[in-house]
C-alpha positions in Angstrom: 0.1 0.0 0.3 2.3 3.0 -1.3 0.1 5.8 0.6 1.8 8.9 0.6 -1.2 11.8 0.9 -4.4 12.1 2.5 -5.7 11.4 -1.3 -4.1 8.3 -1.6 -5.7 6.9 1.7 -8.9 8.0 0.4 -8.6 6.2 -2.4 -7.3 3.0 -0.7 -10.0 3.3 1.9 -12.9 3.8 -0.9 -11.2 1.0 -3.0 -11.5 -1.4 0.4 -14.9 -0.4 1.3 -15.9 -1.2 -2.5 -14.2 -4.7 -2.6 -16.1 -5.0 0.9 -19.7 -4.3 -0.3 -19.2 -6.5 -3.3 -18.2 -9.4 -1.4 -21.3 -8.5 1.0 -23.6 -8.4 -1.8 -22.4 -12.0 -3.0 -22.8 -13.4 0.6 -26.2 -12.0 1.7 -28.4 -14.3 -0.4 -26.7 -17.4 1.4 -27.5 -15.8 4.6 -30.9 -15.1 3.6 -31.2 -18.7 2.9 -29.6 -20.0 6.0 -32.0 -18.5 8.4 -35.1 -19.5 9.9 -36.6 -16.1 11.3 -38.4 -14.7 8.5 -37.9 -11.0 9.9 -34.4 -11.9 9.7 -34.4 -13.3 6.2 -36.0 -9.9 5.0 -33.6 -7.9 6.8 -30.6 -9.6 5.1 -33.0 -9.3 1.9 -33.5 -5.5 2.1 -29.8 -5.3 3.3 -28.7 -6.7 -0.1 -30.9 -4.3 -2.3 -29.3 -1.1 -0.2 -25.7 -2.6 -0.7 -26.3 -2.8 -4.4 -27.4 0.8 -4.1 -24.2 1.4 -2.1 -22.1 0.2 -4.7 -23.7 2.0 -7.2 -23.0 5.3 -4.7 -19.2 4.0 -5.0 -19.4 4.3 -8.6 -20.7 7.8 -8.8 -18.0 9.0 -6.3 -15.5 7.5 -8.8 -17.2 9.2 -11.6 -17.3 12.7 -9.4 -13.5 12.6 -8.2 -12.2 10.8 -11.4 -10.2 8.9 -8.8 -9.1 5.2 -9.8 -9.9 2.4 -7.6 -7.0 0.0 -6.7 -7.6 -3.7 -7.2 -7.7 -4.8 -3.6 -9.4 -7.4 -1.8 -11.1 -6.1 1.5 -9.2 -8.7 4.1 -11.6 -7.6 7.1 -15.0 -8.5 4.7 -13.3 -11.8 3.7 -12.8 -12.9 7.2 -16.3 -11.9 8.3 -18.0 -13.7 5.4 -15.9 -16.8 6.1 -17.3 -16.8 9.7 -20.5 -16.5 8.3 -20.0 -19.8 6.2 -18.9 -21.4 9.1 -21.9 -20.7 11.5 -23.9 -22.0 8.3 -21.9 -25.2 8.0 -21.4 -25.9 11.8 -24.8 -24.8 13.6 -28.1 -26.6 12.8 -30.8 -24.3 11.1 -32.9 -22.7 13.8 -32.8 -20.1 16.4 -29.0 -20.7 17.6 -27.9 -20.4 14.1 -30.1 -17.1 13.7 -28.7 -15.6 16.7 -25.1 -16.2 15.4 -25.7 -14.8 12.2 -27.3 -11.9 13.4 -24.0 -11.3 15.5 -21.8 -11.7 12.7 -24.1 -9.4 10.5 -23.4 -7.0 13.2 -19.8 -7.3 13.1 -20.0 -6.3 9.4 -22.1 -3.4 9.9 -19.8 -2.0 12.6 -16.6 -2.5 10.1 -18.6 -0.5 7.7 -19.6 1.9 9.9 -16.1 2.6 10.7 -15.0 2.5 7.3 -17.6 5.2 6.2 -17.1 7.2 9.2 -13.3 7.4 8.0 -14.3 8.2 4.3 -16.6 11.1 5.7 -13.8 12.4 7.5 -11.4 12.2 5.0 -13.7 13.6 2.1 -14.3 16.4 4.5 -10.6 17.2 5.0 -10.2 17.2 1.1 -13.0 19.1 0.5 -15.0 16.7 -1.5 -18.2 18.0 -0.3 -20.6 16.2 -3.0 -18.8 13.1 -2.3 -19.6 13.8 2.0 -23.5 13.6 1.2 -23.2 10.0 -0.7 -20.8 8.5 2.0 -23.1 10.0 4.9 -26.4 8.6 2.9 -24.6 5.2 3.2 -23.2 5.5 6.5 -27.0 6.1 7.8 -28.3 3.2 5.9 -25.7 1.2 7.6 -26.6 2.6 11.1 -30.1 1.8 10.4 -29.2 -1.9 9.8 -27.4 -2.4 12.6 -30.2 -1.2 14.6 -32.7 -3.5 12.9 -30.7 -6.4 13.8 -30.5 -5.4 17.0 -34.3 -5.1 17.3 -34.7 -8.5 15.9 -32.2 -10.1 18.3 -33.9 -8.6 21.1 -37.2 -9.0 20.0 -37.3 -12.7 20.6 -34.8 -14.0 18.4 -32.3 -14.4 21.1 -34.8 -15.6 23.6 -35.7 -18.7 21.1 -31.9 -19.3 21.0 -31.7 -19.1 24.9 -34.6 -22.0 25.2 -33.0 -24.3 22.9 
């Protein structure tokens, strides 16, 4: 990673989250099929649609700035997706698997929240005002998804798992 300037760092971070979002878009359908709770399934399906919109926003940022994304693979998302695969393979379908996948999905959301927060701060420093609005919209979606997952867990998902 040859990062010498704040702009280089912004491009690197944007490249990283672009990779992360694309990996997540591939993983979400598998997660939706693997859960028992219909509300959780719907949350994963809804977030897939949002993720596709977030990828489009990243493309819009690239067009606005003229920056070229680097071809990198987000190792953090790769690891989080792998954890989800392990849960699906090792935990029987039902409330316990659902609880584990909610926790894994929240790890993903927290990673994305941190990434988009960093990108917003960098964009502000670089004076990329049009870009900030796009990044902020995605950041708010990620926070809302995290809250929705918490509500699903607290609304009975984890209690069902506890009675197993």
